Each structure stands twice: as structure tokens, then as C-alpha cells.
C-alpha positions, 0 to 999 in steps of 0.5 A, a space after each residue: 719291294 727292292 729293285 736294283 738295276 736290272 740286266 736286260 735280257 734278250 728274247 729267250 731264243 736259242 742263239 739270240 744272246 750272241 746275236 744281240 751282244 755282237 751287233 751294236 745296231 740291234 737291241 743293246 743290253 744295259 750293263 748292270 747286275 740283275 736285281 732282286 725283287 722282294 720285300 725287306 726281311 724275306 728270302 727264298 730257299 736256294 737264292 743268294 742274299 742281295 749285297 749290303 749297303 756297305 759295298 756300292 760297287 762289289 757284291 760280296 756273298 754273306 756267310 752261310 751262317 749269318 743270322 736272321 737278324 742280319 738278314 732283316 737289316 738288308 736294304 736297297 742296293 743300287 748297283 752303279 753301271 761302270 760307264 754311266 755318268 754321274 752328275 753330283 756323286 763326285 765320280 769322274 764323268 766320261 767325255 764323249 769320244 770323238 769319231 777318230 778315237 772310237 776305234 782306238 778306244 775299242 782296241 784298248 778295251 778289247 786288249 784290256 779284257 783279253 789281258 785281264 781274263 783268267 783261264 778259269 773263268 767260264 764263258 757264257 753258253 750260246 743258249 743262255 742270255 746275258 742275265 741267265 748266264 750271270 745268275 748261273 755264275 754269280 758267286 763261287 761261294 764264300 771264297 771272295 772270288 768273282 766271276 767276270 761280268 757278262 760280255 758287253 755289247 760291242 760299241 759302234 766305232 767307225 772303220 779305219 777307212 772312214 777315218 782315213 777318208 775324213 782325214 783325207 777330206 780335211 787335208 784336201 780342204 786345207 790344201 784347197 784353202 791355201 790355194 784359194 788364198 794364193 789365187 785371185 778371186 773368181 769372176 762371176 762368169 767363171 763360177 759355173 766352170 769352177 762349180 763343175 770342177 768341184 763337182 768332179 772332185 766330190 764325185 771322184 772322192 777327193 772331197 768326202 761329203 757322205 759319212 754314212 747312209 744318213 749322215 753328211 758333212 760339208 767339206 768346204 766349211 771345216 771351221 764350222 762347229 756343226 760337222 754332222 748333217 742330215 741330207 735335207 739340212 746339208 742340202 738347205 745349207 748348200 743351196 743357201 750359201 750358193 745363192 748368197 752374196 758370198 765370194 764367188 769361189 765359196 758360191 761355186 763350191 756350195 753349188 757343186 755340193 748341192 748338185 752332188 746331193 740332188 743327182 748322186 745322193 737323192 736316195 738319202 732324201 727320205 731316210 729316217 733318223 738312225 735310231 728309228 731306222 735301226 729299230 724298224 730294220 731290226 725289231 726284237 723278235 719274240 719266241 714265236 712270230 705269231 705270238 699275240 701281245 697286248 698293244 701298247 706294250 704292258 707289263 703285269 705286276 702282282 702281289 704288289 703292296 697297297 702302300 707302294 701304289 700310292 702317288 701313281 706308283 712312284 716307288 715302283 716307277 723309281 725301282 723299274 726305271 731301268 726298263 723306262 716305263 711310262 706309267 704305272 696303274 693299280 688295278 681295282 675291282 668291285 671289292 677294291 684293290 686287287 693286288 695287280 698293277 699294269 706297267 705301260 711302255 712306249 709304243 715302239 720297238 724300244 718299248 718292246 725291248 724294255 718290255 721283254 727285258 722286264 719279262 725276262 728279268 722276272 723269269 730269271 728270278 723265278 718270279 714270272 707268270 708260270 711261277 705265280 701259277 705254280 707256287 702256292 705260297 707267294 710270300 711277299 715277292 712281287 711277280 711280273 710278266 708281259 701282257 699277252 692274249 691270255 691275260 687280255 681275254 681273261 674275265 678278271 679285273 686285269 683282263 677288263 683293264 687290258 681290253 679297255 686300254 689296249 688291243 691284241 696284235 702280233 709282231 708281224 702286224 706291227 711291223 707291217 703297220 709301222 712299215 706302211 706308216 714309214 712309207 707314208 712318212 717318206 712319201 709325205 716328206 718327199 712331196 714336201 721336199 718337192 713342193 719346197 724345191 718348186 717354191 724355191 725355184 719360183 722364188 729364184 725366178 721371181 728374184 731374177 725377174 726383179 733383178 732384171 726389171 731393176 737393172 732395166 730401170 736403172 739403165 733407163 734412169 741413166 739414159 734419161 739423166 744423160 739426155 737431160 744433161 745434154 739438153 741442159 748443155 745445149 740450152 746453156 750454149 744457146 742462151 750464151 750465144 743469144 746474150 752475146 748477140 744482144 750485146 753486139 747489137 747494143 754496141 753497134 747502136 751505141 757506135 752509130 749514135 756516137 758517129 751522129 753526135 760527132 757529125 752534128 758537132 762538126 756541123 755546128 763548128 762549121 756554122 760558127 765559122 760562117 757567122 760573118 755572113 750576111 744577115 740572111 745567112 745569120 738568120 739562117 744560121 740562127 735557125 740552123 743553130 736552133 734546129 741543131 740545138 733541138 736535134 742535139 737535145 733530141 739526140 741527148 734524149 735518144 741517148 738517155 732513152 737508149 741507156 735506159 733501154 740498155 739498163 732495162 735489157 740488163 735487168 731483164 737478162 738478170 731476171 731471165 737468168 734467175 727464172 732459167 735457174 729456177 726452171 731447170 727441173 721443169 720439162 724441156 719443152 717448157 724451158 724452150 718456150 720460156 726461152 722463146 718468150 724471153 727472146 720475144 721480150 728482148 726483141 720487144 724491148 729492143 723494138 721499143 727502144 728503137 721506136 723511142 729513138 725513131 720518135 725523137 728523130 722525127 725531124 729527119 723526114 719520111 724515112 724516119 716515119 716509115 721506119 717508125 711504122 715498121 718498128 711499130 708493126 713489128 712490135 705489135 706482131 711480137 707482142 701478139 706472138 708473146 701473148 700466143 706463147 703465154 696462152 700456150 704456156 698456160 695451156 701446157 701448164 694446165 695439161 701438166 697439172 692434169 697429167 700430174 694429178 692423173 699420175 698421183 691418182 694412179 700412184 695412189 691406186 697402185 699403192 692401195 692395190 699392193 
């Protein structure tokens, strides 16, 4: 069997050919020559021979006197569609036209066709479809002149208004881009005002966002590679950029675009893909609206040689490739192969169009169902037709196969079923969009709450850090003042000792001048001298002890300073208590030093003893206060450790819970 590229015909109804060829959104007919299905070496009376292999693009009618041997040499001829790209054949592939050049291309093609048409060429009548007209005026004989091809379906080109609107959108954007470069960046508080201004520009038509019923573009991203969006894709793009960390002006523009899509173009949220929507809105109509077909669409082939059914009918599938079949199945009966085969098409209106083209092709070749029934001598031709109610209810193996693998349905039933499925799909998509929008709003609320919590935590941290610094400055100033006071008291005591020492020396000099007095006086002087020597020794010892006490106090101050530097990161209350402890220790050391001084000055009378007792009592009181403070510090340390342990346990529990 030989199959060439078929010319797909529309349903055989009056005026249907003109309707199909004039509307690009309806069923588009492939521009190719009608094939001739036959076995090699056979012809029918009154039918022209197929073109030979030496003319791949032009069909030349052979002379009427060609012999039988020349007819047997006829092989498969594959006509090449004029606009069909070819990857490895060396032909030039056409690049896809841009939207702006489609209208110019269409005008150029129309002008070329008008200029190249001959006055003698016939035009197809309205009652014939494309393939029937082409067969009727296929050749004029052996003169070599050709009739023109059947009229091609119009290509869909954008209108001049859409081109102007797109160009206007690009010009407007370029102007906005230049102005945005010159102007300063927006602040966060002006985003809403600028977004409202952009929204008004979009709504008034200064910026174009909607190209068609289901196609959109982003007027604020002209440099982006993708310029054709669906509604949900553009809405997701606008919402994502509007909520990102981009520049304030970019965020405002995309927020305005999202608002426009939600409020003014919400009707496009449930639109279907263009191919499916066109197929649903313009399904191919059979001759009768109530005509019953086998669903899914199936074509019946008969008189098929058994050798062409091998390998799943790969040869047949290749020859019928222009009808886009899904599968070929040979029909077997109780006695083996029956000569019938079933061609399965897709379960949509595109498959129905291909199935009708399949039937019309065989009918135009006089190889349809009626020809099969009326012709007694079938020869080696393959006949084909579209499976209908009669084939479904027959008792032969074909009817058994059709009843086992399909159902009977009318076009109106399928339209209602697909319409209900489409409505359900739109409802489901709308519910999904609503749910996702709600989920997005919840995520935005959570994000805002997290941002507020984080901002509040940062403010609290800054406040605590500020308070800590103030407390540290206060403690340092208090420590400095206390150290200065201690040094001042030490200097005062040293001056007092120096004054007493000078007084004793003067007294000794006076005693030395009275040496020439009487013996009694000498003895008294000796006694006084000894006494002064003892007092001198006591004073020296007291001075030495005072120096030791000063050194101990200096060491203690250095120690306290190191302890304070190491304890800066502790709690402020502990630092105050440590400071009080240090003060008590300094007071204790000073009291000890004073007590030692007083002990060495015991010879001066009752006042010294009373002073010594007062210093001892004060020393004991300070020691008791220090012990109480140490006990309190220990208690606070234990409580702090317990509190830290509880905090750690709480942190571990929070970590395990989350």
C-alpha cells in the first residue's frame, strides 16, 4: 500500500469548506496533496497515476500511452509541504515569525498570491471541500499546466492595534526607565502612592499588560526573555517581585500589576490553554448533530495485506502519519486474520478532526464504506471509513472489537461531557488559586509577625545593652571615688606620723640641752631618754606596720581590680555586693592597721586603750558584715546556678518541642 501526504478535508457539509479555510481558530487543513492508497502495480479506470520518484515537488501526468511495465515501476511518492521545516534534508528552515512581522508577512503572501494568480484558474466552489476541489481540477492533461493549489487556511496574525499597543507599551516603559534612572530612589513610605499611580497608568491603558484573553505580559520587565505569560504565571511573578527585597520602585510597579490582575482581570484566572479552548469552543460538526460515532474515535481499514500488519502496523502508521493516529490494531476472528484493521485516534476534537479527514480522504478516493459495499471486485486497494453505530452493532469481528474497546456517543453528548469536565476543572483551579492565595496571605501574616517580634527583640537587646553600659560607667566612677578616698586617708595618717616623729625629735633635743642639771634631773632625763627611745622604737615599728598595711592595701586594690575586670559579665547585683565586700575588706585592713598602730602606742594612756577597744569592736562588726555578705553571695550564687539550670532545662524542652 502506498500513502502520500493527505489533504485533510472538513466535514462534508455545504459551505463548511469556506468556513474552515477562512477561520484560523477552527479546524486548520494541512496544505498537502491527496494521497493515493493502492498496491504497487495497480490502477483503476478513470484515475490518474501517482507522480513518479523523479519529481519530488511537482506532479507530472504521464502520457496516456504509457505501458504496463512503466506503470509497474511506480513507487511511493511523498509530497513535501511547502511550509514544513526539514531538519536534515538540506532545505532552508523557516524561522518563527515575530508577532510584529506576522501582519507584514500575511500582506506580502496575499499580495504574491493576487499577483501570481491567472485569470483562467478556476476557484473552488463553496459546496466542495479542499481535497474534492483539488481532485476535480488536479491536472489538465498532458499539456504540463497545473491548476493552483486549494486555498490555504488563513494564518492568525495580530491586528495593527495590538502591534501599536505593544509598541506603545515598550515606548512607555523606556520612558519610565529613563525617568527612574534620573529620579532618586523611593522611600518605603512612598511605595503605596507610587503603586497607586502605576495602577492608574495600567488601568488607563498607558501601560499594556493584557495581549489577549489568556495572554499577558509584564510591562515593567522589558529586558526579560519571557514576554508571554498566562494569568497565574504573571500573577505569581508580580506577587513575588512585589514582596521581594528589590528596589522600592520595582516593588511598587509589580504591586500595582498584581492589583490590576486581581481586580480588573480576574476573569482570566480560569481560562484554559488556547488550543484546548479553541477546540472546545469550535468542535468539528458532523453532517448530522445526532449522528452516533464510536468513542474513542476509531477508523476502519479493510482489504489490508497481512504483511503490512506486522510490527504493530508500523508501515501503515508511517503512511497514515498525517492523520496522527495513536495505534493500529489488526482484527482477528475465529479463522485468523480477517483483513480488517482498526486505527485509533486521540480522545479530543483534534482527534475527531483527524478522524473526519481520514474518512473524507478515503471517500474522495472512492475507497469509502459505500464503495466497499458497492464494488464487487476490490482488487488490492485498501478501503477505510470512520467507525459508527452500524459498525459497532454488527456481529462480525470488527463489531466485537469495537463493542469491547469503545462506546457509542454523539457529538452533542461529548460536548456536554467535555463542557462539564471543563467547568469542573475551572472550579478546581479556582479553588486551588483561592487556597494558595489564602495560604500566601497566612505566610505573609506570619512573616510580618516574625518581623515585628524580631524588631521588638532587637529593641529590647539595645535597651539592655544601654542599661548595662550605664551601670558599668556608674560602677567605674564609684570605684574611682572610693580609691581616691582611701589614698587620701592614707596620706592623712602618714602626715600625722611625721608630725609626731618631729615632735619627739624636738623633745629629745630639749632633753639633751638639760643634761647639765642635777642628778635627779639627769636620772629623770635618762628615764625620759629611755622612754623616748622606746617610744621612738614604737613609732618606727608603727611606721613600718603602716607601710606594710599600705602595701597590703595596694596589693588588695590590685587584686580587687583584677576581680572586678573578671566579673564584668556577671549580674549587676553581684557586682555591687562584690564592691561592698571589697569596701569591707579595705575597712578591715585599715582598722587592723590602725589597731596595730594603737597597740604600739599603748604607753600614752587611757585614750589609746579606749581607741583600741573601739577599733577592735568596729573591726569585729565589719568582719561579721563581711561574713554575712559572703553567706549572702553564696546563697545568690546557688540561686543563680539553679536559675541557670532551670533556664537550660527550659531551652532543652523548647528545642525538643520545636
